[in-house]
C-alpha positions in Angstrom: 112.7 -124.2 -171.7 109.2 -125.7 -172.2 108.7 -129.3 -171.3 106.8 -131.5 -173.9 103.9 -133.5 -172.6 105.7 -136.8 -172.3 104.3 -137.7 -168.9 100.9 -137.3 -167.2 102.4 -134.8 -164.7 103.3 -132.6 -167.8 99.7 -132.2 -168.7 97.9 -128.9 -167.9 95.7 -128.9 -164.9 92.6 -128.8 -167.0 93.4 -132.2 -168.4 91.9 -134.2 -165.6 93.3 -137.6 -164.6 90.9 -140.5 -164.6 91.1 -144.1 -163.5 90.9 -145.1 -167.1 93.9 -143.0 -168.0 95.9 -144.5 -165.2 95.0 -148.1 -166.3 95.9 -147.3 -170.0 99.2 -145.8 -169.0 100.1 -148.8 -167.0 99.3 -151.1 -169.9 101.3 -149.0 -172.3 104.3 -149.1 -169.9 104.1 -152.9 -169.8 104.1 -153.1 -173.7 107.0 -150.7 -173.9 109.0 -152.6 -171.4 108.5 -155.8 -173.4 109.8 -154.0 -176.6 112.5 -151.8 -175.2 113.7 -152.8 -171.8 113.1 -156.4 -170.8 115.9 -157.8 -173.1 118.3 -154.9 -172.7 121.8 -155.5 -171.3 122.7 -154.2 -167.9 125.8 -152.5 -169.2 123.6 -150.5 -171.7 121.2 -149.4 -168.9 124.1 -148.5 -166.7 125.6 -146.4 -169.5 122.4 -144.4 -170.0 121.8 -143.8 -166.3 125.4 -142.7 -165.5 125.5 -140.4 -168.6 122.2 -138.8 -167.6 123.4 -138.3 -164.0 126.8 -136.9 -165.0 125.0 -134.4 -167.3 123.1 -133.0 -164.3 126.4 -131.9 -162.8 127.1 -129.6 -165.8 126.0 -125.9 -165.2 124.7 -125.6 -168.7 122.4 -128.6 -168.5 118.9 -127.3 -169.3 117.1 -129.6 -166.9 119.4 -128.6 -164.1 118.9 -125.0 -165.0 115.2 -125.5 -165.0 115.3 -127.3 -161.6 117.2 -124.4 -160.1 115.0 -121.7 -161.7 111.7 -123.3 -160.8 112.7 -125.3 -157.8 112.7 -122.4 -155.4 109.0 -121.8 -155.8 108.0 -125.4 -156.3 110.1 -127.3 -153.7 110.6 -124.6 -151.1 114.4 -124.9 -151.0 116.8 -122.0 -151.8 118.7 -122.2 -155.0 122.1 -122.8 -153.2 120.5 -125.7 -151.2 119.1 -127.3 -154.3 122.4 -126.9 -156.2 124.4 -128.5 -153.4 121.9 -131.2 -152.9 121.8 -132.2 -156.6 125.6 -132.1 -156.9 126.0 -134.4 -153.9 123.4 -136.8 -155.2 124.2 -137.1 -158.9 128.0 -137.4 -158.4 127.3 -140.8 -156.9 125.8 -142.2 -160.1 128.9 -143.3 -161.9 129.1 -146.6 -163.9 131.5 -148.0 -161.3 129.1 -147.2 -158.4 126.1 -148.6 -160.2 128.0 -151.8 -161.0 129.1 -152.0 -157.4 125.5 -151.8 -156.2 124.5 -154.6 -158.6 127.4 -156.8 -157.5 126.8 -156.1 -153.8 123.0 -156.9 -153.9 123.0 -159.7 -156.5 126.5 -161.1 -156.3 127.4 -160.6 -160.0 127.1 -157.6 -162.3 125.5 -159.8 -165.0 123.0 -161.5 -162.7 120.1 -159.7 -164.4 121.4 -160.7 -167.9 122.0 -164.4 -167.7 122.4 -167.3 -165.4 125.6 -167.0 -163.4 127.0 -169.6 -161.1 127.6 -169.1 -157.4 131.0 -170.3 -156.4 129.9 -171.7 -153.0 126.7 -173.4 -153.9 127.6 -174.2 -157.5 124.1 -173.3 -158.4 123.3 -171.0 -161.3 120.8 -168.2 -160.7 119.2 -165.4 -162.7 117.5 -162.3 -161.1 114.5 -160.6 -162.6 112.5 -157.5 -161.7 108.7 -157.0 -161.6 106.9 -156.3 -164.8 105.3 -153.1 -163.4 106.9 -151.4 -160.4 104.9 -148.6 -158.7 106.5 -146.0 -156.5 104.5 -143.8 -154.1 106.9 -141.0 -153.4 107.1 -138.7 -150.5 107.4 -134.9 -151.2 109.9 -133.7 -148.6 113.1 -134.2 -150.7 113.5 -135.3 -154.3 116.4 -137.8 -154.0 114.5 -140.9 -152.9 112.1 -140.8 -155.8 114.9 -140.4 -158.4 116.9 -143.2 -156.8 113.8 -145.4 -156.9 113.6 -144.7 -160.7 117.2 -145.7 -161.1 116.6 -149.0 -159.2 113.6 -149.7 -161.4 115.5 -149.3 -164.6 118.3 -151.6 -163.3 115.7 -154.3 -162.7 114.2 -153.8 -166.2 110.8 -152.9 -164.7 108.2 -150.6 -166.3 107.6 -147.9 -163.7 104.8 -145.6 -162.6 105.9 -142.9 -160.1 103.0 -141.3 -158.2 104.1 -138.1 -156.6 102.2 -136.0 -154.0 100.5 -132.9 -155.3 103.0 -130.1 -156.3 106.1 -132.3 -155.8 106.8 -133.9 -159.2 109.2 -131.2 -160.6 112.5 -132.9 -159.9 111.5 -136.5 -160.7 109.8 -135.2 -163.8 112.9 -133.3 -165.0 115.0 -136.3 -164.4 112.6 -138.4 -166.5 112.8 -135.8 -169.2 116.6 -135.9 -169.2 116.5 -139.7 -169.7 114.0 -139.1 -172.5 116.3 -136.8 -174.3 119.2 -139.3 -174.2 117.2 -142.5 -174.7 113.4 -142.1 -175.6 112.7 -145.8 -175.7 114.0 -146.3 -172.2 112.0 -143.3 -171.0 108.8 -144.7 -172.6 108.9 -147.4 -169.8 108.4 -144.7 -167.2 105.4 -142.7 -166.2 105.2 -139.7 -163.7 102.0 -138.4 -162.3 100.8 -136.6 -159.2 97.6 -136.4 -157.2 96.7 -136.1 -153.6 97.5 -139.1 -151.5 94.6 -141.4 -150.8 92.7 -140.6 -154.0 91.1 -144.0 -154.1 89.7 -144.3 -157.6 93.2 -143.5 -159.2 95.1 -145.7 -156.7 92.8 -148.6 -157.1 93.4 -148.5 -160.9 97.1 -148.2 -160.3 97.4 -151.0 -157.7 95.3 -153.4 -159.9 98.1 -153.3 -162.5 101.1 -153.3 -160.2 103.3 -156.3 -159.5 105.3 -154.5 -156.8 104.7 -151.3 -154.9 107.2 -149.2 -153.0 106.1 -146.3 -150.8 107.8 -143.7 -148.6 105.8 -141.8 -146.0 104.4 -142.0 -142.5 103.7 -145.3 -140.8 100.0 -144.6 -141.1 100.2 -144.0 -144.8 102.1 -147.2 -145.4 99.6 -149.2 -143.4 96.7 -147.7 -145.4 98.5 -148.6 -148.7 99.2 -152.1 -147.6 95.6 -152.9 -146.8 94.5 -151.8 -150.3 96.9 -153.9 -152.3 95.8 -157.1 -154.1 97.1 -160.2 -152.4 99.5 -161.0 -155.2 101.2 -157.6 -155.1 104.5 -157.3 -153.3 105.0 -154.3 -151.1 107.9 -152.6 -149.3 107.4 -149.4 -147.3 109.9 -146.9 -145.9 108.3 -145.4 -142.9 109.1 -142.9 -140.1 112.8 -142.8 -139.1 115.0 -140.4 -137.1 118.7 -139.7 -137.1 121.2 -138.2 -134.7 124.9 -137.4 -134.3 127.4 -138.5 -131.7 130.6 -136.5 -131.2 133.4 -138.0 -129.2 135.8 -136.0 -127.0 138.7 -136.6 -129.3 136.7 -135.0 -132.2 136.7 -131.8 -130.1 140.4 -131.5 -129.8 141.9 -128.2 -131.0 143.0 -129.5 -134.4 139.6 -131.3 -135.0 137.1 -128.9 -133.5 136.5 -126.5 -136.3 135.9 -129.3 -138.8 133.6 -131.1 -136.4 131.5 -128.0 -136.0 131.4 -127.5 -139.7 130.4 -131.1 -140.4 127.6 -131.0 -137.8 126.2 -127.8 -139.3 126.5 -129.3 -142.8 124.3 -132.3 -141.8 121.6 -130.1 -140.3 121.6 -127.6 -143.2 121.5 -130.2 -146.0 118.0 -130.3 -147.6 116.9 -128.0 -144.7 117.0 -131.0 -142.3 113.9 -132.4 -143.9 115.1 -135.9 -144.7 115.0 -139.0 -142.4 118.8 -138.9 -142.5 119.0 -135.4 -140.9 120.0 -135.2 -137.2 117.4 -134.1 -134.6 120.0 -134.2 -131.7 123.7 -134.0 -131.5 125.2 -135.7 -128.5 128.5 -134.3 -127.3 130.6 -136.6 -125.2 132.1 -135.5 -121.8 135.9 -135.4 -121.4 136.9 -132.6 -123.6 137.9 -129.0 -122.8 134.9 -128.0 -125.0 131.5 -128.6 -123.3 128.3 -129.4 -125.1 127.1 -125.8 -124.3 130.2 -124.3 -125.9 129.8 -126.6 -128.9 126.2 -125.4 -129.3 127.4 -121.8 -129.3 130.0 -122.5 -132.0 127.4 -124.5 -134.0 125.1 -121.4 -133.9 127.9 -119.2 -135.3 128.4 -121.7 -138.1 124.7 -121.7 -138.9 124.8 -117.9 -139.2 127.7 -118.3 -141.7 125.8 -120.9 -143.7 122.7 -118.8 -143.8 124.6 -116.1 -145.5 125.6 -118.3 -148.4 123.0 -121.0 -148.4 119.8 -119.6 -146.9 117.1 -121.9 -145.7 114.0 -122.0 -147.9 110.7 -120.3 -147.2 108.3 -122.1 -144.8 104.6 -122.7 -144.8 103.0 -120.6 -142.0 102.3 -123.7 -139.9 106.0 -124.7 -140.0 107.1 -121.2 -139.0 104.6 -121.2 -136.3 105.9 -124.5 -134.9 109.4 -123.1 -134.7 108.2 -119.9 -133.0 106.3 -121.9 -130.5 109.3 -124.1 -129.6 111.5 -121.1 -129.4 109.1 -119.4 -126.9 109.1 -122.5 -124.8 112.9 -122.6 -124.5 113.2 -118.9 -124.1 111.2 -119.2 -120.9 113.1 -122.2 -119.7 116.5 -120.6 -120.4 115.5 -117.5 -118.4 114.3 -119.6 -115.4 117.1 -122.3 -115.2 120.7 -122.6 -116.1 120.4 -126.0 -117.9 119.0 -124.7 -121.1 120.3 -122.1 -123.6 119.0 -120.9 -126.9 120.6 -119.4 -129.9 118.5 -118.3 -132.9 118.6 -116.3 -136.1 117.6 -112.7 -135.8 114.2 -111.6 -137.2 113.7 -115.0 -138.9 113.2 -118.7 -138.2 116.2 -119.6 -140.4 118.1 -121.6 -137.7 117.8 -122.5 -134.1 120.2 -124.3 -131.7 119.0 -125.5 -128.3 121.4 -126.7 -125.6 119.7 -128.8 -123.0 121.4 -130.6 -120.1 118.6 -133.2 -120.1 119.9 -136.0 -122.4 116.6 -137.3 -123.4 116.2 -137.6 -127.1 114.0 -134.8 -128.5 112.1 -134.8 -131.8 113.0 -131.5 -133.6 110.6 -129.5 -135.6 113.3 -129.5 -138.3 113.9 -126.7 -140.8 117.4 -126.2 -139.2 116.3 -126.6 -135.6 118.6 -128.8 -133.7 119.2 -129.9 -130.1 122.7 -130.3 -128.6 123.0 -132.5 -125.5 125.8 -134.0 -123.4 126.5 -137.6 -122.6 129.2 -139.3 -120.6 129.5 -142.1 -123.3 127.5 -143.7 -126.1 125.9 -146.1 -123.7 124.3 -143.3 -121.8 123.2 -141.6 -125.0 121.5 -144.7 -126.3 119.8 -145.2 -123.0 118.0 -141.9 -123.5 117.2 -142.9 -127.1 115.7 -146.3 -126.0 112.1 -145.3 -126.9 113.3 -145.0 -130.5 115.1 -148.3 -130.8 114.4 -149.7 -134.2 113.4 -146.3 -135.7 116.9 -144.7 -135.8 118.1 -144.7 -139.5 121.5 -143.0 -139.4 124.0 -141.9 -136.7 126.6 -139.4 -137.8 129.8 -140.3 -135.9 132.7 -138.0 -135.1 135.4 -140.4 -134.0 138.6 -141.9 -135.3 140.5 -145.1 -135.5 139.7 -148.1 -133.3 137.3 -145.9 -131.3 135.2 -145.4 -134.3 135.0 -149.1 -135.1 134.1 -149.8 -131.5 131.2 -147.3 -131.4 130.0 -148.3 -134.9 129.7 -151.9 -133.6 127.9 -150.8 -130.5 125.4 -148.8 -132.7 124.9 -151.7 -135.0 124.1 -154.1 -132.2 121.7 -151.6 -130.7 119.8 -151.5 -134.0 121.1 -148.5 -136.0 121.0 -149.4 -139.8 123.6 -146.9 -140.9 126.6 -145.3 -139.3 128.6 -142.7 -141.2 131.1 -139.9 -140.7 129.6 -136.7 -139.4 129.1 -134.4 -142.3 127.9 -137.2 -144.6 124.6 -138.0 -143.1 122.5 -136.7 -146.1 124.9 -138.2 -148.6 124.6 -142.0 -148.5 126.5 -144.0 -151.1 124.5 -145.9 -153.8 125.2 -149.1 -152.0 123.5 -147.9 -148.8 121.0 -150.5 -147.6 118.0 -148.4 -146.9 116.5 -149.2 -143.4 119.0 -152.2 -143.4 117.5 -153.8 -146.5 119.3 -154.3 -149.9 117.7 -151.6 -152.1 118.1 -153.5 -155.4 117.9 -156.9 -153.9 114.5 -156.3 -152.4 113.0 -155.7 -155.8 114.0 -158.9 -157.6 112.8 -162.5 -157.8 115.3 -165.3 -158.3 115.3 -168.3 -160.6 117.7 -171.0 -159.6 119.0 -173.5 -162.2 120.4 -176.7 -160.6 122.3 -177.7 -163.6 
């Protein structure tokens, strides 16, 4: 399947991008929005988005097939990892889930169509999105960029998605799949890629933007913020880390196997490269299974996963980082009894480090995880204190009243998302990213005090 040149990112490399091209593309997007998107009913947009997403779940979908065929080389993920990640992601995009997102963030599913009245204040309000919404996408995993596109369509915004070099394949294929179903809607979307910080291109882009979203390091976000015009709204999603907490009751005989599988699933998903991937798994005291024993079982599960869903190939510097960390822990495990290391043979495919020291450790990722013990959640959080305000997700293995108690403690400590272990990389559409309403952050309100 050869993709037509609908988007800037489709053009051959010899077609150089210029600031003028970026400016003209933005102005075209705004005109197309006025004609094809601004007055469109929410139900119609939801119908196109849900139909497009559901088509990605079909094995004969040509865009899915191309994503799997080319994705191994262009994204670095193995084909099974890509397939599982795409299935988990796109199955969320049903009409019911999209409507639930709108109702949650805006209070009414027709809030973007017409004035609707709030029952409490008795004030009518209408929500509207920016004319031109710019997304600066990160390149580690494709889901955030595609979700940003969906949000932009729901707010009826023209969109320009700037991808990092060599990372536009999946967002571009999603854009083409929308184009196939609804060309006029897709004409309000542009996809391009260039190295981050290319100032002439980004100056042209920011001059046209009403709203910019960006995902990346805190330094990247700070640099973008300083270069935006004063009138341009901005929201950035910066550095975040995640962890797992496993209670003693989740290690009972009838729960143990599933708990190990769920922990391994969270680490393996998208090769542990997302901000929702756990760096550390804390195992609570009080069970017949120790943290060290849990780490050994986790290593065995990784070996099983690797046979059916191998980790993707690494850049030399990433493989070297894992080798260096392994060497450090090999020395420590030989010298002391409070450290133990399990690792894949003849590769860097997976690594499990048990460490008695409960201090939170930043992993080098790519299926490299720490297992530590804690007497309770209070102790675990004490050793995570330097990261307070930076923890995105905690995968929790607990049940009943205990789960609610722990979730409340995590929320009051500052965690913005708590989920069941095994679902860390699979947030629902209604997830409030970094504690903020994903759709609600993009809109401006008009109140009608009738």
